[in-house]
N, C-alpha and C positions, 0 to 999 in steps of 0.2 A: 543499446545493448541488445534489446529484445524485439526491436522494432517498434514502430508505431501502434501497433495493436496488442502488444504484450507488455505486463508489467509483473513486477515481483511483489507480493505481499511483504510489507516490511516487518511483520511479526513472526511468521513462520517460515519465510522465504520461498514459499510456492510461487511457481512461474504462472501466471494465469491471463487469460484474454480479458482486454479492459472491458469488450463487450458483453461479457458474460458474468463479470465480477460480482460477487455476492453482495459486496457493498462498497461505497466509495466515502471518501472524507477529504474536504478541503483542509489544508492546514499550512501555514507560512506559504501562501499563493502557489502551492503545490498539491495535486490530486493525488491522493493515495488509493490503492486499489487493494480489496481484501478478498480471499477466498471463501471468507464465512463471516458471519455476524460476529461469532466469538473472537476472531482476530480483530475486527474492528473494537469490539469492546475493550480487549486488551490494549490495543492501541490508546485509546481514549482515557486509560489510567495513567498512562506515562508516556505521553506524546513526545516530548523531548528524547527519551531514550530511542525512539523508534524513527524518529524524523531527522535522521542523521544525513549530512550532505551526500554520502554515498547512496542512501535509500531515494534521496529526491532526483538522482541521476538516472535512476531505472525505471 
C-alpha cells in the first residue's frame, strides 16, 4: 500500500518512513513502526487491539 519504505503507525494512523520511525516493535512476527514513543507505549498497553490483520498488511 505504501511501498517498501513507508508504514502506517497502527495507533494514530500516521504514514511514516520506516527509516525515520521514532520507534519500532516486533509482535506476532511483524515489525510495527511508530511516529512517536507515545504511540509505541499505547500499542504496548493493548497490542491485540492494534495488531489487526489490516495493520499487519501496511
